C-alpha positions as CSV (number, residue, x, y, z in Angstrom):
1,M,0.0,0.0,0.0
2,E,2.9,2.4,0.8
3,Y,4.4,1.7,-2.6
4,K,1.1,2.6,-4.3
5,K,0.9,5.8,-2.3
6,F,4.2,7.1,-3.5
7,S,4.1,5.6,-7.0
8,P,3.8,8.2,-9.9
9,F,1.7,5.7,-11.8
10,R,-1.2,6.3,-9.4
11,F,-1.8,9.5,-11.4
12,I,-2.2,7.6,-14.7
13,K,-5.9,6.5,-15.0
14,K,-7.5,4.1,-17.5
15,I,-8.4,7.0,-19.8
16,D,-4.7,8.1,-19.7
17,R,-3.4,4.7,-20.7
18,Y,-6.0,4.6,-23.5
19,I,-4.8,7.9,-25.0
20,I,-1.1,7.1,-24.5
21,R,-1.6,3.8,-26.4
22,K,-3.3,5.7,-29.2
23,F,-0.6,8.4,-29.3
24,I,2.4,6.1,-29.3
25,G,0.8,3.6,-31.6
26,T,-0.1,6.3,-34.2
27,Y,3.4,7.8,-33.8
28,I,5.1,4.5,-34.6
29,F,2.7,3.8,-37.5
30,S,3.4,7.2,-39.1
31,I,7.2,6.7,-38.7
32,V,6.9,3.2,-40.4
33,L,4.7,4.5,-43.2
34,I,6.7,7.6,-44.1
35,I,10.2,6.1,-43.6
36,S,9.1,3.1,-45.8
37,I,8.1,5.5,-48.6
38,S,11.5,7.4,-48.1
39,I,13.4,4.2,-48.4
40,V,11.7,3.3,-51.6
41,F,12.6,6.7,-53.1
42,D,16.1,6.5,-51.8
43,V,16.7,3.0,-53.2
44,N,15.4,4.1,-56.6
45,D,17.7,7.1,-56.5
46,N,20.8,5.3,-55.4
47,L,20.4,1.8,-56.9
48,A,22.6,2.7,-59.9
49,K,25.4,4.0,-57.6
50,F,25.2,0.9,-55.5
51,S,25.6,-1.3,-58.6
52,T,28.4,0.9,-60.1
53,Y,30.5,0.8,-57.0
54,H,29.6,-2.9,-56.2
55,A,28.2,-2.2,-52.8
56,P,27.6,-5.6,-50.9
57,L,24.0,-6.2,-49.8
58,R,25.1,-6.6,-46.2
59,A,26.7,-3.2,-46.2
60,I,23.6,-1.6,-47.9
61,V,21.3,-3.0,-45.2
62,F,23.4,-2.8,-42.0
63,D,25.8,0.1,-42.7
64,Y,23.5,2.4,-44.7
65,Y,19.8,1.8,-44.1
66,A,20.2,0.6,-40.5
67,N,21.6,4.1,-39.8
68,F,19.5,5.9,-42.4
69,I,16.2,5.0,-40.7
70,P,17.0,6.2,-37.1
71,Y,18.7,9.4,-38.5
72,F,15.7,10.6,-40.5
73,A,13.1,9.3,-38.0
74,N,14.8,11.4,-35.3
75,L,15.3,14.4,-37.6
76,F,11.6,14.5,-38.6
77,S,10.3,13.4,-35.2
78,P,8.4,16.7,-34.6
79,L,6.6,16.1,-37.9
80,F,5.6,12.5,-36.9
81,V,4.4,13.7,-33.5
82,F,2.2,16.4,-35.1
83,I,0.8,13.9,-37.6
84,A,0.1,11.4,-34.9
85,V,-1.7,13.9,-32.6
86,I,-3.8,15.4,-35.4
87,F,-4.7,11.9,-36.8
88,F,-5.8,10.1,-33.7
89,T,-7.3,13.2,-31.9
90,S,-9.4,14.0,-34.9
91,K,-10.7,10.4,-34.9
92,L,-11.5,10.6,-31.2
93,A,-13.3,13.9,-31.8
94,G,-15.1,12.5,-34.8
95,D,-16.4,9.5,-32.8
96,S,-17.6,12.0,-30.1
97,E,-15.1,10.4,-27.5
98,I,-13.7,13.8,-26.6
99,I,-17.2,15.3,-26.1
100,A,-17.9,12.4,-23.8
101,M,-14.7,13.0,-21.8
102,L,-15.4,16.8,-21.5
103,S,-19.0,16.2,-20.6
104,T,-18.0,14.3,-17.4
105,G,-16.4,17.5,-16.1
106,M,-12.9,16.8,-17.4
107,S,-11.1,20.0,-18.4
108,F,-9.1,20.3,-21.6
109,K,-6.0,20.8,-19.3
110,R,-6.6,17.5,-17.7
111,L,-7.2,15.9,-21.1
112,L,-3.7,17.0,-22.1
113,R,-2.0,15.0,-19.3
114,P,-1.6,11.7,-21.3
115,Y,-0.5,13.8,-24.3
116,M,2.3,15.4,-22.3
117,I,3.3,12.0,-20.8
118,S,3.5,10.6,-24.3
119,A,5.4,13.6,-25.6
120,A,7.9,13.3,-22.6
121,M,8.5,9.6,-23.5
122,I,9.2,10.5,-27.1
123,S,11.4,13.5,-26.2
124,I,13.6,11.4,-23.9
125,L,14.0,8.7,-26.5
126,N,14.8,11.3,-29.2
127,F,17.4,13.1,-27.0
128,Y,19.1,9.8,-26.1
129,L,19.2,8.7,-29.8
130,G,20.3,12.1,-31.1
131,A,22.9,12.7,-28.4
132,Y,24.5,9.2,-28.1
133,I,23.4,6.6,-30.6
134,I,22.8,8.3,-34.0
135,P,26.2,10.1,-34.2
136,K,28.0,6.8,-34.0
137,G,25.7,5.4,-36.8
138,T,26.3,8.6,-38.8
139,V,30.0,7.8,-38.9
140,I,29.3,4.3,-40.4
141,K,26.8,5.8,-42.9
142,Q,29.3,8.5,-44.1
143,N,32.0,5.9,-44.5
144,F,29.6,3.8,-46.6
145,E,28.7,6.9,-48.7
146,S,32.4,7.6,-49.4
147,L,33.0,4.0,-50.5
148,Y,29.9,3.2,-52.5
149,K,28.2,6.5,-53.4
150,N,31.4,8.4,-54.4
151,K,30.5,11.1,-51.8
152,Q,34.1,12.2,-51.1
153,K,34.9,13.4,-47.6
154,N,37.4,16.1,-47.0
155,S,40.6,14.3,-46.1
156,S,43.3,17.0,-46.3
157,A,44.1,20.5,-45.0
158,S,46.8,23.0,-45.7
159,N,48.4,25.8,-43.8
160,V,46.9,24.8,-40.4
161,Q,48.0,26.9,-37.5
162,M,46.5,26.6,-34.0
163,Q,47.3,27.2,-30.3
164,V,47.7,23.7,-28.7
165,G,48.6,25.0,-25.3
166,K,49.3,28.2,-23.4
167,G,51.9,30.0,-25.5
168,I,52.4,27.0,-27.7
169,I,51.6,27.4,-31.5
170,A,51.6,24.5,-33.9
171,Y,51.8,24.8,-37.7
172,I,51.4,22.1,-40.4
173,A,51.9,23.0,-44.1
174,Q,50.0,20.1,-45.4
175,Y,47.9,17.4,-43.6
176,D,46.7,14.1,-45.0
177,D,43.9,12.6,-42.9
178,V,44.0,9.2,-44.7
179,R,47.6,8.6,-43.5
180,K,47.1,10.8,-40.4
181,T,50.3,12.5,-41.4
182,G,51.3,16.2,-41.5
183,Y,54.1,17.6,-43.6
184,G,56.2,20.7,-42.9
185,F,55.6,20.8,-39.2
186,S,56.7,23.3,-36.6
187,L,56.0,23.9,-32.9
188,D,56.9,27.2,-31.2
189,K,56.8,27.8,-27.5
190,F,56.6,31.4,-26.1
191,E,57.1,32.7,-22.6
192,N,56.4,36.3,-21.9
193,K,56.0,36.9,-25.6
194,K,59.6,35.6,-26.3
195,L,60.4,32.5,-28.3
196,V,62.1,29.9,-26.0
197,S,61.8,26.8,-28.1
198,H,61.3,25.9,-31.8
199,M,60.7,22.4,-33.1
200,S,60.6,21.5,-36.8
201,A,60.0,18.1,-38.5
202,N,59.6,16.9,-42.1
203,T,56.7,14.8,-41.1
204,I,54.5,14.2,-38.1
205,Q,52.2,11.2,-37.8
206,Y,49.4,10.6,-35.3
207,D,49.8,7.4,-33.2
208,T,46.4,5.7,-33.7
209,I,47.3,2.6,-31.7
210,S,48.4,4.5,-28.5
211,D,46.4,3.9,-25.4
212,S,46.2,7.6,-24.7
213,R,45.4,10.6,-26.9
214,Y,47.6,13.3,-28.4
215,H,50.6,11.0,-29.2
216,W,52.5,12.0,-32.4
217,K,55.7,10.7,-34.0
218,A,57.9,13.4,-35.5
219,R,60.5,12.3,-38.2
220,N,63.6,14.1,-39.2
221,Y,63.2,16.6,-36.4
222,K,65.2,19.4,-35.0
223,I,64.6,21.2,-31.6
224,R,66.2,24.6,-30.9
225,E,66.0,25.7,-27.3
226,L,66.8,29.4,-26.7
227,K,68.3,30.4,-23.3
228,G,69.3,34.0,-23.4
229,M,72.2,34.3,-25.9
230,R,72.7,30.6,-26.0
231,E,71.1,28.1,-28.2
232,H,70.9,24.3,-27.8
233,I,70.1,22.2,-30.8
234,T,68.8,18.6,-30.7
235,S,68.1,16.6,-33.9
236,G,67.3,13.0,-34.8
237,H,65.4,10.6,-37.1
238,E,62.3,10.0,-35.0
239,I,60.9,11.0,-31.7
240,D,57.6,10.3,-29.8
241,T,56.0,13.5,-28.5
242,V,52.7,14.6,-26.9
243,I,51.0,17.6,-28.7
244,M,47.5,18.6,-27.6
245,M,45.9,18.2,-31.0
246,E,44.1,15.4,-32.8
247,P,43.2,14.7,-36.5
248,M,39.7,15.9,-35.9
249,D,41.1,19.3,-35.0
250,L,42.9,19.6,-38.4
251,V,40.3,18.5,-41.0
252,F,36.8,20.0,-41.2
253,S,34.3,18.2,-43.4
254,K,30.6,18.9,-44.1
255,G,28.4,17.3,-41.5
256,Q,31.2,16.5,-39.2
257,Q,29.3,17.9,-36.2
258,E,26.7,15.2,-36.7
259,T,29.2,12.5,-36.0
260,F,30.0,13.7,-32.4
261,T,28.0,12.6,-29.4
262,S,26.7,15.5,-27.3
263,P,29.5,15.1,-24.6
264,E,32.1,15.0,-27.5
265,L,30.5,18.1,-29.0
266,K,30.7,20.0,-25.7
267,R,34.4,19.0,-25.2
268,Y,35.3,19.9,-28.8
269,I,33.6,23.3,-28.6
270,G,35.4,24.1,-25.3
271,K,38.7,23.0,-26.7
272,Q,38.4,25.0,-29.9
273,K,37.4,28.1,-28.0
274,D,40.4,27.8,-25.7
275,R,42.5,27.7,-28.9
276,G,40.9,30.9,-30.2
277,S,39.2,29.1,-33.1
278,T,36.0,30.8,-34.5
279,N,35.0,27.8,-36.6
280,V,32.7,26.2,-34.0
281,V,29.4,27.9,-34.8
282,Q,27.9,24.9,-36.6
283,Y,29.0,22.7,-33.7
284,E,27.3,25.0,-31.2
285,V,24.1,25.1,-33.3
286,E,24.1,21.3,-33.5
287,Y,24.6,20.9,-29.7
288,H,21.7,23.3,-28.8
289,K,19.5,22.0,-31.6
290,R,19.5,18.5,-30.1
291,I,18.1,19.9,-26.8
292,A,15.7,22.4,-28.4
293,S,14.2,19.8,-30.8
294,C,13.2,17.6,-27.9
295,F,10.9,20.4,-26.5
296,A,9.3,20.7,-29.9
297,S,7.4,17.5,-29.1
298,F,5.5,19.2,-26.2
299,I,4.8,22.4,-28.2
300,L,3.5,20.6,-31.3
301,T,1.5,18.2,-29.2
302,I,-0.4,21.1,-27.6
303,I,-1.0,22.7,-31.0
304,G,-2.1,19.4,-32.6
305,A,-4.4,18.5,-29.7
306,S,-5.9,22.0,-29.5
307,L,-6.6,22.1,-33.3
308,S,-8.2,18.7,-33.7
309,A,-10.1,18.2,-30.4
310,R,-13.2,19.9,-31.7
311,K,-15.7,17.8,-33.8
312,R,-16.2,19.3,-37.2
313,K,-18.3,18.3,-40.2
314,G,-15.3,18.4,-42.6
315,G,-13.4,15.7,-40.8
316,M,-9.7,15.7,-40.2
317,G,-8.6,16.7,-43.7
318,L,-8.3,20.4,-43.1
319,Y,-6.5,20.1,-39.8
320,L,-4.2,17.4,-41.1
321,G,-3.2,19.8,-43.8
322,I,-2.7,22.7,-41.3
323,G,-0.6,20.3,-39.2
324,L,1.6,19.3,-42.0
325,A,2.1,22.9,-43.0
326,L,3.1,23.9,-39.5
327,S,5.4,20.9,-39.1
328,F,7.3,21.6,-42.3
329,A,7.4,25.3,-41.4
330,Y,9.0,24.4,-38.1
331,I,11.7,22.2,-39.8
332,L,12.3,24.9,-42.4
333,L,12.6,27.5,-39.6
334,Q,15.2,25.3,-37.9
335,T,17.3,25.3,-41.1
336,V,17.0,29.0,-41.7
337,C,17.9,29.9,-38.1
338,A,21.0,27.6,-38.3
339,T,22.0,29.5,-41.4
340,F,21.6,32.8,-39.6
341,A,23.9,31.6,-36.8
342,I,26.6,30.5,-39.3
343,N,26.4,33.4,-41.7
344,A,24.8,36.3,-39.8
345,N,26.5,36.1,-36.4
346,T,23.2,35.1,-34.6
347,P,24.0,33.5,-31.2
348,P,23.9,29.7,-31.7
349,M,21.8,29.1,-28.7
350,L,19.2,31.7,-29.7
351,A,19.2,30.4,-33.3
352,A,18.4,26.9,-32.1
353,W,15.6,28.1,-29.8
354,I,13.9,30.6,-32.1
355,P,11.5,28.0,-33.7
356,N,10.4,26.9,-30.2
357,I,10.0,30.5,-29.0
358,L,7.8,31.4,-32.0
359,Y,5.7,28.2,-31.8
360,V,5.1,28.6,-28.0
361,F,2.9,31.7,-28.9
362,I,1.1,29.6,-31.5
363,A,0.6,26.8,-29.0
364,Y,-0.8,29.3,-26.4
365,Y,-3.2,30.8,-28.9
366,C,-4.5,27.3,-29.9
367,Y,-4.7,26.2,-26.3
368,R,-6.8,29.3,-25.4
369,H,-9.3,28.5,-28.2
370,A,-9.5,24.8,-27.6
371,P,-12.9,23.2,-26.5
372,N,-13.3,23.1,-22.8
């Protein structure tokens, strides 16, 4: 009895379970339906490339489509939530079930409780997938595309200069990410704005099998240590050294931010800012967008339920159309705001949250005009 007293499930009544089942069931059905159609079009579009580059069936299924499905399902989750809410709520209203619920004295606010519980379940799942699971799958998907769709990834960089520590500046004339090798390397250390050490090497290669990070092998190196008027020179064929940089810091490719988990994104952004790099806006937008898009489920659920809870002679067609228009407008607004952050110096956090802020007002208006 004590367990039931403190259990949160005591607030979930039979009517709540009924609506939650309807919500989640329709949400999953809409994902399966729309993603299935997307896969058909994608197969038709890429079949020739798969054949040309001799992509094995196992790689197509498990490396490409096994990661294609969760990526787009999560990307368009707000759309699926909105469609699900509009679809099953209109059906409930059309069958006079919502009228029966409200006629018992249930308020519209109380009616929204199972909707919010369902939206919370979807939001938590979307955040976990987007922050931890999908980025790892995106790496596999991008590797597949580079092998079998001729979608070349950026694998080189030139004239890279960065601060790798306090007063320590690294420079690489040319970097090859395939071989993890840099050519024309130099490392300068300054103290009180005076050069105290200069290291140069013909090549420097990242140690990919090391147990710890930041291990590099410099070949044909020379180290000059400046102590007042004296200079000490050390040279050799090869030396292992620790330099606070990694291959991911040197090469930037389109969509790279989508391959980082949220903790990796946060660390990467902090590290790049410490180095004085300004090329982190798209990473900041991605980080904040993953959080903001989860709250979209609550906002669009309120809008969808408020629009479709009233029984109308025309059926659900009109409101399903309005729902689709609002959902696509939300996704378009996300893209436009991200562009503003990258090209127009809009703060990344604000750019990620602008769609939610605007849609909160729409949700409030719809809620105020919902049947009660």
